[in-house]
N, C-alpha and C positions, 0 to 999 in steps of 0.2 A: 032487314033484314027481323025473323023471331029470335027468343035466345033459341028455340029449338033448331031451327035453319040453320043459325049458327056452331051449334055443335054438332052438328052433323056434317057443315063443310070444310070446320078441323079435322072429325073423322074421315073424311074422305082425301082432305091432303095425306092425312097422318096416312093413312092404310097405300097411296104411294109412293111419300116416304120408302117406309117398310122394302114396297117391291123393288123401288130402284135403288138399295140399299143389301137387298138381295140381289140384287143381277151384279154387281160390282162385288159380290161374295164369291160369287158364283164362278166371276173370270178369273179371281183371286188363287180357287181350288185350284182351278183348271191348272193354273200355271205352275202352282204346287208340285202337281204331281204330271204334268207332262214337259216338264223340261232336258228330263233325262233321255240319252241318247239323239239329242234334237239339238246340240248346241253347237257339233264339229263344223267338219267343213272348214274352205278354206278361208271364210271369217273370222275363223277365232284362229289358224294357222299362224295371219298372218299379225293378231294380236301378241297371241304369244311367243310371237319370235323378236315382238319387242320387249316382251315381261319376261321373258327368257337373258336378253341380252340387258336390259336393263338392271336386276337383281345380281347374275351374274360376272358383268364387262362395266357396270356402272356406264353405256351409253346408249343408245336409239339406234346407234348403227347395228344392223343382226350378221352384217358381213363377220365373219374371222380371219387372222391371221392363215399359214396355210400351215405354218406347224404345230394350231391345237383342229381338237376337234372341233367341226362345223356347229353352226346353231341347230338344231335337226326341226327347230322348227321354219328359218327359212328356209329348205328345206323342199317342205310341204309346199309353199305355199308359192303361187302369183300374185301377190296383190302385192310385189316389191317396187321398188323403182331403183335408181342408181343418181344420185345426185352427187355433187363434185365433180363432174369427171367431163373430158374433152372429149367432146362429139365430131366421132371421124368418120366420114360419107357420113353412112346413112344410124349409124352407132355412138352411145357413149361408152369413151374406155375412162378405164384408171382411176373411177373412181367410188362410193360408199354407197352399197344399197343400205336401205329403210323403210318400213313400212307405208306401203302407201296409207293409211288407212289414218285419219286424228288422230292428236295424241292424245284429246281430253282424257275420252273412254278407256282404250289403253291403259295410260295411269292410273286411273280409278283402277280399271281389273287388276294391275299391279300391284294395288295398295290393298284391296282382299288377299292375291295371292301372299302376302305379307304376312298377314295377319295371318290365314287356312297354315301357312309353315309353320308358322313362332306357334300356333297355340297345339292344329293336329302333327305337326309336320307331312304334312304332305307334299309331296314335292315332284317338280318337272318331268323328272328322270323318270318317274313312274305311271304312266298313260293311265292304270285303273284311275291315281288319282287327280290327274289329273283331268277326267272324265268326269272328276266327282265335284273337282272346283268350276269347270268350268259348268258345271248342271249351278252351284250358286252363284257364280257370275249372272247368269242366263237370270236365278229368280229372282235375283235383290235389284240388279242394274236395267235386264229390261221387261219381268216382273214389276219392279219397283216404277218403271218409266208407264205400262200398262192402266195397273192403278192409282197413279196422279194424274193422267188423262179422265179415267173414267172422275175420280173425284169432279177435280175441276172441271171436265163437262159435265155435269149437273149441276154445278152452280151456276156455268154459269149460260150455259142455256134457259136457265130459270131465272134470270136478267131479262129476256127477249119474251117470255110469252112466262103468262101466268094458269095460264092450263097446264096440270102435275098430270093429266093424261101426254099431252107432245109432248112434256117433259121427261116421260117415262120409255114411249115408243124410240126417240131420235135417240134417247141414253143404249137404251135396248138394241135398236137400231148399229150404232160405232162398237159396241162392246162384240156383238157374237156373227155382226150381216158385215166384216168388213176384213181387211186386211191385220185391224190389227189383234185381231183373235190370233189367227193361225198365225203372226211373228211375232204373240208379246213369248211361244215359252224357245223362241228360235233363237240364239246368240245373231244382233244386229244391234245398226245404228241409231236404227229408224225407230223405233218404238219408244228408247230415250228422250227419241231427240220432241218425237210429238210430245211426252210427260212434261218437256222443258218448255215447246209452244203453247200447251197450255196455258203456263206461266204468265205467259203475255198477253191472252186470248180472254183470261177471267180481269185482269188487268185496267186491258184495253176496254174492252164489252162493258164491262162493270161499271167505269168512267165515263163511258159515250150516254150510256142509259140512265146516268143519275144514281145507281143502287149506288156507287158506291163514293167515297169523298173522294177527288184524290189528297193523296197523303205524301208524304218521302220515302215512305216505308215502300210504300207504292208503287211508285217510278222504280224505284230500286229493286224490288222488285221483278221489276215489268223490262229490267236493263239487264239482269241472269240470265230471266227465263230465256232471254230474245239470244245472246251472248252464247249460253250454253248452246242453241239449236243452232247459231254460227257455225261454233268449233267441234258438234256432235255431225249433220249433216246441215251442208252450205245450202242448196238449194233451196228450202223450208225456212231458211232466213226469208227470204222474195215478203212474208208473213210478217213478224212482225216489222220487217223495216215499214211494209205497209201500216201499219196499226202502230211506229210509233212515229211517225210523219202528223199523223194526225192527234197524237198527245205534242207536238215538238209544235204546233200551227197552235194550237189547244190552249196547252201550259207551260209557254217557249219558257218562263222563268222556273218555276217548278221543277217542271218536267225534265229539260234537257241536263243537269247536273246532279239531280239523283238518279236517271238514267244513265250515265256515265259510271257517277262511283258504284250504279250494281253491277255495271256491262266491265268495269277493268278490273277486275284476278282474271275472271276466264279466261281476256283478250288477250291480258299480258301473259300469264303463261303459254295458251296456245303460241300468238306469235312471237315469244322470247321464242318455241323450243324450235318455232321453221325457221326461222329467222337462222338459227343457231347454228341446227344441222343440216340447212339447206343451204344458207346463206338470203333469201327467200321471204317476203310471208308471204309471196304466194299460195296457195293451196296447190300440193304435189298436181291436183285433178286436171287441172286449166294447165300446166306445162306438159306436154303430153310429150316432146322430146325427155322425156326423166326414164318411159315407158321402156325406150330400143336401146334397151344394153345387150351385149354380145349373144349375152346365155335369155333372153325374157322372152317370154312364151307372147305375152303383147307385139312380138314383131311378125312373126306365126302366128296366129291365133284357129282356133278350131271354134265349130259347134258353132255355141249361139252365137260367142264374140268373132266370131268370123265374118254374121253377117252384115250384109250393102241393101239394103228394100229401097228402093225408093222412098223421097221423105213421105210422102202422101201415103203412101203404102203401113210407113212406117207408124206415122201418125193415127191415121185408121187403125190400128191393128193393135195401138196400145192404147185404142179409149174405147172401141165399139167394136175390134177384135178376137182371137182365143187368146188375147192377153187381155185386153180391152177394159178396166176398172167397170165403165158401169156396163159392161156386157158379166162380165162375174157379180159387180157388185154392184144390181142397179138402183139398190138404192140409194146411191150418191146422187143417181135422178133428179130426188124432190133436191135439193141444192139447185142443179143445174134449172130446176121448173119455177124454184126461189128467185132467181138471180132475173129469169124473164118477166116473173110476174114483178119484180123490183122495178128494172128494164118501161116497164107497163104503165106502171102505177106509182105517178110523186110524192099523191098524198099516204104512201105506204112507209108503215111506222116504221123506224132502222132501217130505212132504206137505202142511205151511204153505207152503210156496214153490210149488205148485203153485197154490195156493188163492187167493193171496197177488195171482198174473200173473191169474188168473182176474178176481177185482175190481178190478184196472187198468182190466184190458180190460172189466167190464162197465161199470166208471165214464167210460170213453174212452168208449166206445159209446152212456151214454144221453147224453150230453153233446153228440156229432153228430146220434145223433139225437130231442133237442129242439130242439136251434138253429144247424140248420143246414136247409136243404133243395134243393143243390143238385148234390152228389154230387162235388163238390168240379171243380165247373166240363168248360171241355172237356180230358176226361185218360179217360187209359183206367182203368178201373176205379175205386174208391172211396177215391183213391190214401189219404183221413186218419187210415185203417188201416196203413199203410208200416209206422211204428214197430209198430205192436203183435205187428208176423208174426214176428222171434227172437222174443219173449215166449211166442206162441203154440205156434211150435217148441221150444222151452226145453220149455213144459209138458208138453209128447210124449214128455218118456223115458221116463218110466214103462210107457210102454206096447208103446211102440216093440219090447223084445222078445218080448210077445206074437202080435205078424201078421209073426212070422219063420217058422214054422211052418205046413205043410199049405195046404188052400184061401186061406189069408188074406191070401197072398201076394199071391193074383189082384188083393182089393183095395187091397192097396197099387201095386200094379206101374196098376190103372187112373184111380188118381187121382193117382198124380207125372201120368201119361201126359199126363189132363188139365190141370192145374198147370205142366208144363214148356211146356204149347202155349198158355195166356194170358200164361203171362208171354216164349213163343220171338214171340208176335203185338202185343204189347206192346213190345217193343224197337226196333219200326218204324213205332212209329205214331202220335209226337210228342202234340201239343196240341189235339187231334180229339177229340172226340164220338160216340155212336152205332157206333166201331168195334169192340166187343167182338163176341167171336163168338155170342153169344147175342145180339146184339141183329137177325142172323141168322136167328134164332129165333122171337125176343120183339118182333121190332120194336125201332124205335130210343128213347134216354132221353127224346128231345123230339117 
């Protein structure tokens, strides 16, 4: 390569890097201006109930004695369970109520509330100030997770390909053609979990491709990211679990002790709280009996939460039907194509990484397909697959160069167009069902 050609290649790479950072900046600006009025509803009230109880009563229990004023947020949420009670007939009696949301994210929100209360005097008793606090909690915790995910995805996909165009295309697709965009300004646990997931994937993919040298601090970072995923969005842990098995097999003496060091604090806090308030280390989500207390919404659910479709219908709908991630966000099909390509080509570079991603996605799909029934409730799309979306986009890396030529560009443009529209539509929906464009063609979800 001549000096002139080298200079041109450097300019080319620099221009693409500028475009990538521009995409990330646009995503951040969107979060800053769109979080307002999209952060409330049940996912917020359930966590606010715990914040209220922690700061007023010093307890994770959100019920109060009859001679005291009730916890206002506890009365507004259905996302609560009864623990330490006695099961009589078909209901739990005599226990204490807690939020069904895992505690770590709520603890971070509590810390933010204390800071805002001390600095600005904002209080949970004022509805306007609650909305203002929720806006900033969403910007920092959810928008921050979105930003972290995009920054680390940019670095991770560069481990898999030297083509700056492919890197830019996949980054743009993740940022604005998946559910991450619509949920980046809506209070939820999925996007922060994706940010933590990308820490683990960045370390694993970097080491597996030889782009990063294995070192204690990287294994500590992996352990921290993986543990935070477990404490924020449990089913997404399947991906760092698969990655952790690889690191433990490849570098047992280095990886195992340092990963434990990184994971210790988040896991100790999470399981310590869970055991202290429930008497069990198991998450409440796998203890269905806790939802069936006397006044629980979940004893007699309605609308989306009362669905009882055949399993094959449910699985088809959450993948290719009106709530389907591959119909609403067809750019994710490139990840499936990448997996099929890896299955057919034993000589494919990084084949094992792609197949590991496929295994994780299938395990996640199997769990949701057999253990859930309501598509994530009142929401846009199948929100429980948000954690799989960066993995699917990384799995697309091997096949994207094949779509840069000829008529294949028309397929790419079509899939990007549909995905972008779905992502854009979801940015204005919030916690409501049957708002997807697919419901206008195939009917509502219930």
